N, C-alpha and C positions, 0 to 999 in steps of 0.2 A: 624396463621394457616388458610389455605384456607377453604372456605365454600364448603362442598360437598353436592350437590343436592340430593334429594330423588332418582331421576333417577339413578345417578351415584352409589349411595349406593346400590340400588337394583341390578344393573348390576354386581357389584363386589360381593355382598353377595351371589347371586344365580348363579354365574359363567356363565353369559350371554354374556360376551365380544366377544367371538369367533363368536357367532351367529349374533351379531350386528356389527361386524367389517367392513363389506362392505356396511354399511348404507350410502345412498346418494340419492339425488333426481334422479328420473328416467325420461328418455325421450322416448316418443312414436315414432313409425316409421314415423309419420308425423312431428316430431320435436317439439311437444307440451310436456309440463311437465305432466308426468303420474299422474293419480289420482286413489284413491281407489274406490271401488264400491259405497261408500257413500260420495264421494266428497273431501276427504282429499288428501293431497299430498302424493304420494307413496314414501316410504323411503326404498330403496333397493329391492332385490328380495323378493318373496312371504314370505318365512320364516322369513327373517330379518324384513320386513315391519310388519308382523303380530305380532312378539314379541315386536317390537318397540311400536306399538300402544297399546299392552297389558300393557307394563310397564308404559307408559304414563297414561293410564286410572287407573292403580293401584295407581300411585302417587296421582292422584286426589281424589281417593276414600278412601285411607288408613286412613286418620285422622278420618273419620266418621266410618269406619269399626272397627277401634281400640276402639273407644268410645262405639259402640254398643256391642262389645265383652266384654268390661269391665262392661257394664250394665247387661249383662247376668249373669256374676259372682256375681255382687252385688245383683241382684234380687234373685238368687239361695240361697245366704247366708241369705238374709232377709226372704225368705220362710222357711229355716231350723230353724232359730231363732224363728219365729212366731209359727211354729209347736211345738217346744219344750215348749214354753210358753203356748200354747193352751192346751197341754196335762196336764201341771201343773195346769192350771186354771180349767180344767175339773175335776181333782181329788178333788179340793177344792169345786167347785161349786155344784157338784152333790154327794158329800159324805154324806150329811145329808138328812133327810126326807124332810126338807124344803130347797130348793136350795137357796144359797146366791145370791141375785139379782145382786150385784155388780160383783161378779165373773162370773155369767151367762152372763152379758153384756160384760165383758172382753172376755169371751170365744167366743162370736159371733163377736166381733170386730176383734179379732185375726184371725178368719175364713175369714173375709173380706181382711185382710192383706195378708193372704196366697193366696187367689184368685188373688189379685192385683199383687203380686210378680210373680205368675205363668204366668198370661196373659202378664204382662209386659216383662218378660224375653223371652217368646215365640214370642212376636211381634218383639223384637230386633233381635232374631235369624232368624226369617222369613225374615226380611229386609236384613240381611247378605247374606242368601242363594240366594235371588233374585238378589242382586248385583253380587255375584260371578257367578251365572248362566248366567246373561246377558254378563258379561265380557268374559266368556268362549265361549258362542255362537258367539259373535262377532269375537273372535280369530279364532274359527273354520271356520267361513265363510271366513275370510281373507286367510285361508290356503286351501280353497276348491281345488285349482289346485294341491296342494301337497298331496291330498288324506289323510286327517288327521285321525288318529285313535281316538277312544273314549272308547272302551271297552277293557278289558283284558290288561290294561297297568298300570304301577305303578303311584302312590301308590294305593293299593287296601284295601278294608274293607269288610270282609265277602264275598269275591269273586267279588265285584263290584269296579269299578274305582272311583277315587275322583270325576270326572265329572258326573258319573252316580248317585252317592249319592247326589251331589249338585242339579242336575236336579230333582231328585225325591223329595228332600226336598223343592225345590221351588214350585213344583206342589202341595205338601202337604199344604204349606202355602196358596196357592191360592184357593185350592179346598177342604180343609178338612171338611168344613161345608156340602158341596155337598156329599162328600164321606160318611159322618156320616149317611146320610139318604139312603145310597145305601146298599141293602141287598146282591145283587149279582153283584159285580163290573164287568164292561165290559172290553174288551181286552185292550183298551186304558188306563183305570184307573189301570189295573193290572200291566202295565209296571212299574209304579212308586211304586205301593203298594208292589210288589214283592221285590223291592230293599229295601224299608223301613223295611219290615218284616225280610229280610235277614240280614241287618246290625244291627238291634236292637234285633235280636234273638227271634222274635215273629212269631207265625203262626196264621192264621185266626181262627182256631178252638180252640186255646189255652186259650182264655179268651173272655168274653163278650165285654170288652172295649179293643180294639186293637189300637196300636199307630197311624195308619193312619186315624182313625175316629176323631182325634183331631189334634191340632197343635203340632207336635212332633219335631219341629225344634231345640229346645234346646238340645235334646238328639242327633239329627243328626249333629248339629254343634260340639258337644263334640266328636262325632265319627271321623270327619275329622280334627278337630282342637285341640283336647285334651283340656287342661286347660289353654293354653296361646296362645296369638295371633301370636307369633313367629312361633309356630308349624303350625298354619293354613296357614300363608304366605309361609312357606317353602314347605308345601305339595302342595299348589296351583301352585307354580312355578315348582315344580318337575313334576306335572301332565302336565303343559303347555309344558315343554321340551319333555316329553314322547310322546305327541300328534304327533309331527312332526319328531320324531327320526327314 
């Protein structure tokens, strides 16, 4: 059985063959081999070249992205288990007038496990959205001459496109500590905050602790990717195709 490359698998899986069919090296008016804005060899016209470069970069990133996605699920489960055990420990530790020191210690240790799982999963999710955002921004730049869309295209989540959610999530990962100390977000911050509030169903006045004041990337990855990496990949390429359609 012939070995099928990741590139070929992606092209077939996401129905990209027609878009990539005319791929070939390009020649400039002066007879030189055409290059992209960042020095790569240009492969086909703008749409073909942009998708080709996107698929190639996805191939290189997908092993790490899959691992990070699986770690999010693992850390979420570890957090749930620790929370259950901590509740049980609390019922035992503080049920008597004199708390059981061993159960009290267990209670606090489980609290540390909950925190580690929460921050670990959030770090993995943050890394995912930054990679996705970088891939899409490079793709969008490659399509500049084709006037690429970004808003109001499929797939959508709470009225925002896949790209808008990923961009807002990446900004949340980079700036949530800064946003946490902001009482009146400025116009630039509100571009991302409005998306986060919209897709997570929160509003600024609804709670003291709102999602954008912390790393909310686990919840945001779940919005665009569901509970399995295949969904995330499918929606990523669905959005990529919608950009230049």
